[in-house]
C-alpha angles and dihedrals in degrees: 000000000000120000091246093053091048091050092048091048091050091048092048092050093047094047094044092049091049092048095051097039100047113009140058105222113191112197112126121167127275092048121215118263132029106312115160093202116115117247090257093050090047090052092048091050096045093070094057093044091049092048089053090049090054089058090057096044120103128231093256098044123077108178130094118170141169102225103175144006128200137172112248098176118023123233115289107183104319098332131086140152131235139182115225117197112222122194114202116174107302094345132085122198134188108220118197114219129184115209132197118193118208093201096251099081091268127091143131138279139200120206115212100212092166093065101044113131114215129195134173114250103172133234122312 
């Protein structure tokens, strides 16, 4: 097994264990909103978005959720961009994501963590 695969597997196991042991991650497919990603591509993307949410969560807050999806740049060929709204504790962020569809329902995605816009929304 290559070093990269071993590292990714270790990270996935650590993050998954943390998510199930301490946090309530709400991200069931189909996601709310107007995402154009296939159910499989949504499922593939959810894990990375949830792992990012866990990094933002606080020690006394246990909920991470994807509350909305919207298209920010329509499909051009097999590529498009969306904004996924992520609610983490008392903060809500709009995370830009670029998708590429391979035509089989699968594809790839790139999360733009550097351009996420956060705001405080209060407890619910």
